Structure formats: structure tokens, C-alpha cells
C-alpha positions as CSV (number, residue, x, y, z in Angstrom):
1,X,-119.8,5.7,13.8
2,X,-120.7,8.9,15.6
3,X,-119.3,12.2,14.4
4,X,-116.2,13.6,16.2
5,X,-115.7,17.0,17.8
6,X,-112.2,17.7,16.4
7,X,-109.6,20.0,17.9
8,X,-108.5,23.0,15.8
9,X,-104.9,21.8,15.3
10,X,-104.4,19.5,12.3
11,X,-102.0,17.2,14.2
12,X,-104.6,16.8,17.0
13,X,-107.3,16.0,14.5
14,X,-105.2,13.2,13.1
15,X,-104.6,11.9,16.7
16,X,-108.4,12.1,17.5
17,X,-109.3,10.1,14.4
18,X,-106.5,7.6,15.1
19,X,-107.6,7.0,18.7
20,X,-111.2,6.5,17.6
21,X,-110.3,4.0,15.0
22,X,-107.8,2.2,17.2
23,X,-110.3,1.8,20.0
24,X,-113.0,0.6,17.6
25,X,-110.5,-2.1,16.3
26,X,-109.4,-3.1,19.7
27,X,-112.9,-3.4,21.1
28,X,-114.1,-5.5,18.1
29,X,-116.3,-2.8,16.7
30,X,-114.5,-3.2,13.4
31,X,-114.8,-6.9,12.4
32,X,-111.8,-8.7,10.9
33,X,-111.9,-8.4,7.2
34,X,-114.4,-5.5,7.3
35,X,-113.5,-3.1,4.5
36,X,-112.6,0.5,5.5
37,X,-112.2,3.4,3.2
38,X,-111.0,7.0,3.6
39,X,-114.2,8.4,2.2
40,X,-116.5,6.1,4.2
41,X,-114.8,6.9,7.5
42,X,-114.6,10.6,6.8
43,X,-118.3,10.7,6.0
44,X,-119.2,8.6,9.1
45,X,-117.1,10.8,11.5
46,X,-117.9,14.1,9.8
47,X,-114.3,15.0,9.1
48,X,-112.2,15.7,6.0
49,X,-110.2,12.9,4.4
50,X,-106.8,14.3,5.3
51,X,-106.8,13.3,9.1
52,X,-108.5,10.0,8.1
53,X,-105.8,9.2,5.6
54,X,-103.0,10.0,8.1
55,X,-104.7,8.0,10.8
56,X,-105.1,4.9,8.5
57,X,-101.5,5.1,7.5
58,X,-100.4,5.1,11.1
59,X,-102.7,2.1,11.9
60,X,-101.2,0.3,9.0
61,X,-97.7,0.9,10.3
62,X,-98.8,-0.3,13.7
63,X,-100.0,-3.6,12.3
64,X,-103.6,-2.9,13.3
65,X,-104.8,-2.7,9.7
66,X,-103.8,-4.4,6.4
67,X,-104.0,-2.9,2.9
68,X,-107.0,-4.3,1.0
69,X,-107.0,-3.1,-2.6
70,X,-107.8,0.6,-2.4
71,X,-109.0,0.3,1.2
72,X,-108.0,-1.2,4.5
73,X,-109.2,-4.0,6.9
74,X,-108.6,-5.2,10.4
75,X,-106.5,-8.4,10.1
76,X,-107.9,-11.7,11.4
77,X,-106.1,-13.2,14.4
78,X,-105.2,-16.6,12.9
79,X,-103.6,-19.3,15.1
80,X,-100.3,-18.5,13.5
81,X,-100.7,-14.8,14.3
82,X,-101.5,-15.6,17.9
83,X,-98.5,-18.0,18.3
84,X,-96.4,-15.1,17.0
85,X,-97.8,-12.8,19.6
86,X,-97.2,-15.2,22.5
87,X,-93.7,-15.8,21.2
88,X,-92.9,-12.1,21.4
89,X,-94.6,-11.7,24.8
90,X,-92.5,-14.6,26.2
91,X,-89.4,-12.8,25.0
92,X,-90.4,-9.3,26.3
93,X,-92.5,-9.5,29.4
94,X,-90.4,-11.7,31.7
95,X,-87.5,-9.3,30.9
96,X,-89.7,-6.4,31.8
97,X,-90.6,-8.1,35.1
98,X,-86.9,-8.6,36.0
99,X,-86.2,-4.9,35.3
100,X,-89.2,-3.9,37.4
101,X,-88.0,-6.0,40.3
102,X,-84.7,-4.2,40.3
103,X,-85.9,-0.7,39.6
104,X,-89.6,-0.1,40.5
105,X,-90.2,2.7,42.9
106,X,-92.5,2.5,45.9
107,X,-95.3,4.3,44.0
108,X,-94.9,2.1,41.0
109,X,-95.2,-1.0,43.1
110,X,-98.3,0.4,44.8
111,X,-99.8,1.2,41.3
112,X,-99.1,-2.4,40.2
113,X,-100.8,-3.8,43.3
114,X,-103.8,-1.6,42.8
115,X,-104.3,-2.7,39.2
116,X,-104.2,-6.3,40.3
117,X,-106.9,-5.7,43.0
118,X,-109.0,-4.0,40.3
119,X,-108.7,-7.2,38.3
120,X,-109.6,-9.4,41.3
121,X,-112.8,-7.3,41.8
122,X,-113.9,-8.2,38.3
123,X,-113.3,-12.0,38.2
124,X,-116.9,-13.0,38.6
125,X,-118.7,-10.4,36.5
126,X,-120.9,-11.7,33.6
127,X,-118.8,-9.9,31.0
128,X,-115.0,-9.6,30.9
129,X,-114.8,-6.0,29.7
130,X,-114.0,-4.4,33.1
131,X,-111.5,-7.2,33.8
132,X,-109.8,-6.6,30.5
133,X,-109.6,-2.9,31.2
134,X,-108.0,-3.6,34.6
135,X,-105.7,-6.1,33.0
136,X,-104.4,-3.4,30.6
137,X,-103.9,-1.1,33.5
138,X,-101.8,-3.8,35.1
139,X,-99.7,-4.0,31.9
140,X,-99.4,-0.2,31.9
141,X,-98.2,-0.2,35.5
142,X,-95.8,-3.1,34.9
143,X,-94.3,-1.4,31.8
144,X,-94.0,1.9,33.6
145,X,-91.8,0.3,36.2
146,X,-89.3,-0.8,33.6
147,X,-86.5,1.7,33.0
148,X,-85.8,0.3,29.6
149,X,-88.3,2.4,27.7
150,X,-87.6,0.7,24.3
151,X,-88.4,-2.7,25.8
152,X,-91.6,-1.5,27.3
153,X,-92.5,0.3,24.1
154,X,-92.0,-2.9,22.0
155,X,-94.3,-4.9,24.5
156,X,-97.0,-2.1,24.4
157,X,-97.3,-2.4,20.7
158,X,-99.2,-5.7,21.3
159,X,-101.8,-4.1,23.6
160,X,-104.5,-3.8,21.0
161,X,-104.0,-7.3,19.6
162,X,-104.0,-8.6,23.1
163,X,-107.3,-6.9,23.9
164,X,-108.9,-8.7,21.0
165,X,-107.4,-12.0,22.2
166,X,-108.6,-11.4,25.8
167,X,-112.1,-11.0,24.5
168,X,-111.8,-14.6,23.2
169,X,-110.2,-16.1,26.3
170,X,-111.2,-14.2,29.4
171,X,-114.9,-14.9,29.4
172,X,-114.7,-17.8,31.9
173,X,-114.2,-16.7,35.5
174,X,-111.7,-19.5,36.0
175,X,-109.4,-18.0,33.4
176,X,-109.6,-14.6,35.1
177,X,-108.8,-16.2,38.5
178,X,-105.7,-17.9,37.1
179,X,-104.6,-14.6,35.6
180,X,-104.9,-12.8,38.9
181,X,-103.1,-15.6,40.8
182,X,-100.0,-15.3,38.5
183,X,-100.1,-11.5,38.4
184,X,-100.0,-11.5,42.2
185,X,-97.1,-13.9,42.1
186,X,-95.3,-11.6,39.8
187,X,-96.2,-8.6,42.0
188,X,-94.8,-10.4,45.1
189,X,-91.5,-11.0,43.2
190,X,-91.3,-7.4,42.2
191,X,-92.1,-6.2,45.7
192,X,-89.5,-8.5,47.2
193,X,-86.9,-7.5,44.5
194,X,-86.8,-11.0,43.2
195,X,-86.6,-10.7,39.5
196,X,-86.4,-14.4,38.8
197,X,-89.6,-15.1,40.7
198,X,-91.4,-12.3,39.0
199,X,-90.2,-13.4,35.5
200,X,-91.1,-17.0,36.3
201,X,-94.7,-16.1,37.2
202,X,-95.1,-14.1,34.0
203,X,-93.6,-16.9,31.9
204,X,-95.8,-19.6,33.4
205,X,-99.0,-17.5,32.9
206,X,-98.1,-16.9,29.2
207,X,-97.5,-20.6,28.6
208,X,-100.8,-21.5,30.3
209,X,-102.7,-18.8,28.4
210,X,-101.3,-20.1,25.1
211,X,-102.1,-23.7,25.9
212,X,-105.6,-22.6,27.0
213,X,-106.1,-20.8,23.7
214,X,-104.9,-23.8,21.7
215,X,-107.2,-26.2,23.7
216,X,-110.2,-23.9,23.2
217,X,-109.8,-23.4,19.5
218,X,-108.2,-26.7,18.5
219,X,-105.1,-24.8,17.2
220,X,-102.1,-27.0,16.4
221,X,-99.1,-26.5,18.7
222,X,-96.3,-24.6,17.1
223,X,-93.1,-24.1,19.0
224,X,-92.4,-24.7,22.7
């Protein structure tokens, strides 16, 4: 880890350490099961242990780390974990799309469309990283257009786990094309104020993504 240039305010120091560790976990720079300690991180980043301790506690609360004896580790994404994530997404994201279809402003619809075109521009690239970044911008734009902030907040909690999952599933260009197709269908529903059509597109994409993951990994089906 490179050292950090920390702000003077203690609360901002904790936030800087938190963001650095969160990004490292989400981008796979911290391997599942890799042991993390306050002392080791503090030395690697060139900071005191206090902001590290506070950041690790927050990451533990967010579900991005698990306690491991006297240290911490990034949890492995087991098939059961991933089924749980898809189950939650199927509950939350179609509802968000329905809200967006009823309430999204013109500027929010434009932002959503722009994020989808950013995705489309990255469907054939050798690596999926830029596509994943655009995909997360799409999620941000979709959630921003939902007036139920608690609903959007719950869905956004999965962004980091989803990024890890995307790195496993969005390598093939075909999978990226399918994602863009259904995102455009959801966008059309939102633009036309058709919540059922928008929600249906999101639901179908999530079912396809879950089935594709199971087929690729040989994971046993669990649930609908």
C-alpha cells in the first residue's frame, strides 16, 4: 500500500483510510481471506492506528470485512453469499425502477441514458474495468432518481460486493452486451413513465445474471 496524504481533521482522516481500504477490497487488491491488522495497515499507509481502527470498524459494520481472531479479512463470495445478494437485489432494484419511472426528473433521465451509453462504449474492450465503472455510474444514476432514499441506500450497500461479482462475470463481451440491452429497456420504461416495463427489464436481467453465474461456476440452484 502507498502512504496517504491525510487531511488535518480527525474525522476526515478516518474517511480517507476508509475509502482507501474500501476501494482496495472492491477492486480485489485485498484477496478474500487475506489477514489485515491495524498495525500492518497503519505502517503501510504511514498513519496512526486510530483512523485505521475506526475505518476497520466501519468496514466490519458494512459487511466488507469479517473479524478474524485479532485481525480482519475480506469475506469470500461463496455461492450462498451470491444467492443472498441476488435475492436482495431482486427485492430492491425493480422497486427502485418503478419509483424512477414515476419521479425521475428530465436531468436524471438524461444522466441515466448517458451512463448506459458509457457502458455501451466499453462492451468490446479487452478488460471489463471501464465497463464496470460505467455500470456503477448507471446504478448511481438509477438510485438518484428514486425519491425513497432509504430504498436506494439499502441497494447501494451492495455496490462493493457487486463490483467483486462483476469482475467474475463481465469479462465476456457477450455478457456486457446483454447487460446494456436490459439497461436500455429499463431506461426506455423510465423515460416513458412505465414502471412495470422498467421493473420487468431489471428483474429479467438479474435472473439472467444469476443463472449465468450458476452456469459458469457450477453453483447449485437455490431459490427461484
